[in-house]
N, C-alpha and C positions, 0 to 999 in steps of 0.2 A: 408503517408500526403499530401497534398498539402500546398504548403508552398504561405502563404500570407506576402507580403512586409508591413510593418506598420509599418508611425510614430507617435509617442505623443510627443505635446508639452505645457509644462507649463511653464508659468510667471509669475516670482515674483516682488514685485515691490514694494521696500521702502521709506521711507524718506529721503534716499541721493541721493543730484544732482552730485554727483564726481563720477564715474568712477574708477579716478585713486586710485588702493592702492595698496599697498607695501607687502597685503601678497599673495602669486601666488594660494594659495589654495580657497582666495575667487571667486566664481563663476564657481567653477568646483562640478562634481556630481559623484554621484555612486552610484550603488543599493547595497541595504543591506543584508547580507547575509541570514538575516530574518526576517519577517515584521517590523513593529516596531523600528526596531533594535535590536532585542532581541535574549539574550544569545545563544539560541538554540533552536533543536522541539521536540515536545513527540508525536507520536502516538501510540492512544490505539485500539488492531483491536483483534478479535476475528473470531474464526476458528470454522466451521461447522450448523452456525443456528441450533444449540441447546437450546430447546426454553425458559431455565432457564439466557440464557445470555440477553433476552429481558424478562422476566417477574422478574428479579434479578438484574441484574448486568444495565440496561438501565435505570432505573427511578432512581437508585443512580446516574449516570450519569449526565441525565437529571433536578435533581435534583441541581446538583452543575451547571449547565450550560455549561458540556465536551462534546464534541464529541466525537462517536468512529467510526472505521469501523469493517461492518460486513461480514467475508467471507462465500456463506451460498451456499450448495450443491443446486443447482436447482431441481434435478430431485427432490428432497424430496415434495418439491411444488404442489401443488393440480393443473392442468390448462398447466404444462410445461412440456417439451418432456422430458420424462421417459429414464431409462440406456439398453441398447439393445447391442448386439454383430452385426456389421454390417461387412456382410461376406461369406465367401461360405457356403455350407447347414453345419452345425454342427456335424449332423451323421456322413456325411463323415468326418470330423478333427477325432472329437472322433473317429471312425473304426481306421483310420490311426496311431492313435497312438498305438495302439495293436503291428505293424511291424516297426513302425520306428519312431528309436528313437529319443530326441528333439535332434533338434543342429541349427547354426545360420540360417539357411536355412528355419523351419519352429517355432520357437521359440515366435517369436512376435505375429503371429496369435494364438499358442496355449492361448499364458498369456492373451492375450484380451477373449479368448473364455470360458475360466473355470471357470470366473467368475460369469456365468450369465448360467450354468448347473445344477442351481435349487436348493441349498444350501448353508447355509450361512459357512460351514466347507468346500465349495470349493470356498468362498469369501478370506476365511482365506489365504486358499493355495495360491491364485492370490498375496495378501497383503504377505505374504513371501515369493515367487519368486522373488516380487521387490526386496522386500529391502537383498537378495541376489547377485543380480543381480548389484542393485547398489554400492555395495560394494567392488564389483569387482569379484564377489566368482561366474562365470557365469556355471563353471562345473555342480557345487551342485544348482546352478537354475536350470540346464537342467535335473539333476536325481531328485529333488522334485517336476517338471511339472511332469514326467513321473509319479513319485508317485502316482500325485493326479489324475491323466487321469484315471492309472489303477485300480482306486477306484472309477472315475465314471463310468469307464463300468463295476465292475462288482455291483456295485448298494451300495456300501460300503460308498460313502459319502453322508454324516448328515447334520441335520438341529441340530448345536450345544448348542440352548436356549440360546447362551451367550447374553449380548443387546452388541451391537459394537459400540461402543462409536459417532459416527459419520451417524449412522443410528439406530435410535431407536423410535419406535411407541407414543413418549409424540410430538415429533418434529412436532406441525401442524402449523406453523403460515403460512398465507395466503398471498400472492400477494399483498391483500389490506392495509396488516398489516404492508409488508415490505415497499408498499411508502409511506405511514403516517409516519414509523421514517425515511426517507429518507427527507423528507420535511419537518423534523424536523430539518436535518442539520448532520445529520448519513450517513454516506456509507454504501451502501448497494454494493456488489460489488462479482468476481464469484470462488467461491472453485470447478468448475467444477463441473457435471451431476451429479458422481456416488460415485465421492472420489476415483478414480483408482490408483492405481500406473502409473502413465503416461509414464515411462523409458520404460515398458516392450507394450506398447500398440502397435500394427501398426500402418500405417499411419490414416487410414481412420478411426479409433477409435478415436486414440488420439486424432483428428481432430475433432469428433464428441464431444468431450468431453468439448472442449473449448469451441468449433464457437456454438452448442447448450446453452448451459450456456448463454455462452453472446448474443445470439438472444431471450431469454426470459426474461433476463434483462434492453436489449431494448422494452422492446415490453411490459411488465408489470409497470417498474420503468420509463426506459429513459435513454441516453446516459450519460448522469451523473454515471451510475453504470457499464458503461461497458469500463474507462477509467483503473483501474488494476486491477490487480486478485493474487491469491492464488494456488500455484499448490497445492496440498496434499500432506503431509508428507513433506514437506519442498527443495520440491526435486529442485536440481542443475542439471542436468541431461542437459549437455548439447545440444543435439537431441532436448527434450525436448524444452527448453528455447530457442532454431532457431523458431521452430513452435510459438513456444505461446507469443514472442516479436513480430510476424506478426499480431496477432491478439489485443495481449493489449497493451497500451501504457509503460506500467508500471508493473511489476511485484514484488510481497514481495519477491520473491524466490529468484530470479537476478537482479540487475541494472546494466550492463555492461558498464562504463562511466570512463573515466582516469580520471574523479576528484572527485570521488566518494569511499572510504573503504568501503567495505560492512564486518561488524563482524559479523555472524548467530551463532544463538541460541547458536549453539554444540561448538563457539570458546571459548577461554580463552583472544582471545588476547585484550590486555588495549585498549580501544578507542583514550586515551589521549595521545599516544604515536605516531600515525597515523599524518602524515606533509599532507594528504590530503584536499582539500578544505571542503569537508564534509565525514564523517562518521556515514554511520546507522549501527545503534548499536540497533541488533534485541536481546531483554532479552525473554525468558520464562517464563508467571507466574505460577512457578509448588509448589507441594507441600509442597517443602520441604524449599521454600524462607520464611523467616522472612520475619517482616515490616523493618526491618535495614534494608535487604538485597537489598529487593526492593530501599528502602530509598535511599541506596547510588548508585543507577543506577541515579537516578535526581541529586542529591548532585554533581555527576561526570559530569553527560551533562550541568548544570550551570556554573560547573568550565573551560571550555572549551567555544572556541565560533563556533564547528564546528559538532559539535552534533547532531545526532538525533537518540531519541532515542525510537526503535518500541517495545512497546512489543505485546505476543502473549498469548492471553487467551483461556483456552479449554471449562473447567469444570467448573462450577458456584454450588458449594453445592453438589450434587447429580447424577449428569448429566454430561457426556465426559468422559476429561483423564484426570486426576492432578488436584485433586480440591482445588478452594479457596473458604471459605467461602462470607457468604454476608457479614459480619461482617470483615473479611478482607480488602475487595473492596471495603468497604465505609471506613474505613478506610485508606486507599490508597491512593483511589481518592479524598478523601478530605485532605490531603495533599495535594498532586500532585493541588491542585485548589490553597495549598497559591502561587504557584508558579509561578502561572500565568502572572506575571507581570513582569518575567525574561524568560519565557520562552513560545515557541508558541507549544499551545495544538491544533493540529488539525489533520485531518482522513487524511492517507495513499497518497490518492487521491490529496486531496489540497496541502499536503506539496511537492509531488512528481512533482507536475504542479510551485510552486513555482520556487523551484531549476532546474529545465532543464529549465524553463522562463530566471533567473536569467544568467543560465548560457551560455545564447543562444539570450540572448540582449544586447547589445550595446543604452551608454546614452552618450550624448555629455548635454553642456553648452554653454551659452556665458554672456556675463557678459556686459550690456551696460547702458547709463545714468539713473539710479533710475530703474534698472528690469535686472532681469536673467531670460534665455529662457533656456528651458530643453527638449530637442529630445531623445524619446525612436526611436529603429529601433529593428525590430525581424524578421526572416521567421517563425513564427510559425505562428499557426492558432489561431487566436484570440479568436475565438469561442470554442477551446479547452481548452485551456490556456486563464481562464479566473478569476486566481486568481490573485490581485492587485499587484505588487510593491512595492518594497518600494523607494522611491528615498534618497537620503543622499544629500542637496546642502547647501554649504557654503554661507552665506550671507555675506555683509562689517559687521566690526568690529561697522558703527557709526547708523545700520537699530537697529528703535526702535523697528517695530512691523512687520508681515507680514501675511497677510492675503489668505485664498483660494478664490474661485471663487465663493461662496457660502456665503462669508464676513465671513469663521468660522478663528479667529484668530490662527494662530499657534503656538506650544509652539516653542520658542529660546532655543536652548541648545547649550553647549560650550563643548568641548574634550582639548585635545594637540593644535590642529590645528587651531582652530577658531569658530568661531560662527556658525552654523547652523542648519537647520528645516528639519525634513521628510514629503517628502509628497508620498502619496497612488496615485500610477499610475495603468489604466488597458491596457490591450493588444487594448482590445475593443472602448476606446476614441480615440476621434483624436485630442483633444486641452481640457485643462486646464486652467483657469489663476487663480493667487493667486495673488491680489492687495492690499493696502492700504485698 
């Protein structure tokens, strides 16, 4: 990423004509942890691009004015790059499996190929091999792959007739529709081309899954759709993360930052116990979770100042994995709406942009006669990091009002340190004035 140095200034002018202050905090500024000084953040995310997410869940969110992130499988969308095996002649590879057992030297190539040998059962073998490999059962993964290829060679690998939750014929959403959803404030982002087990793909096939999905999103929707991504099955495989982080600035799977604690969907760790600046706390909305369970997650987020609650949803009504009904989602999203004065409800992309920008931006301010000059400096690209930062600036006690450059009156607030105002500033701005 090209680094761009940017300086942004804001001037606050009040009725005070003296800059003599006994309070040392007057004239100082800081970037608030969350926009508008809120207590925490929530991102609602959906995986797999299942049509019920758009025909049932999205209208509920729209009616409440709540944005969401939809991680879609781009290969399902008409007009985009489809899944395929890239490499040597598949017949040669299949023939070799009869005489040479699977081992580390050929594992990734074979695991990449088997899903494209023509049956849904073969796709299931790929997924099960991947699960074994990621759980550290390497020998068992090799043996299962040998079993699968024996079926391929003998013609015993079949179409099971089962509906694969991430690949069903009902998912017919078009790029035109996705672009419309993005223009409405939702994030449409990558969940790869075919939803593979990325950890068991060889380099060329893994890169295709990541890069082709990004290329189609960029082509059909725009650059705002290629900031974040989610590797299928929530993989945290280090090899996958090394590749994926070079292609996408942000991954829901993992965001390795010293200032961020990550609690994934399977963890029972308590987010309130973390002392990190931020805690990304992922919770999957599963069939077994009752309203009170899900409400408690939001309550916990409000009761701390560093929690980013990331909700992961797959099935809506009768399509997908781990169903949540229309009524359950309506009740939950309606409750979430009641908390938006305290919590920032935004896409995964935009929350990531805010916290990364805050951690990589410095703020300075100078108190003069009747004014405070505020400056931001960041090496992040302002064309990518477009979410405004909220600046908290302490003002003299005798100031009666402060106005923004467009003459809007700023609310004067007070905490234990004194009076302050909150000012939104973007890295794309060059100067903002706040006047009487």
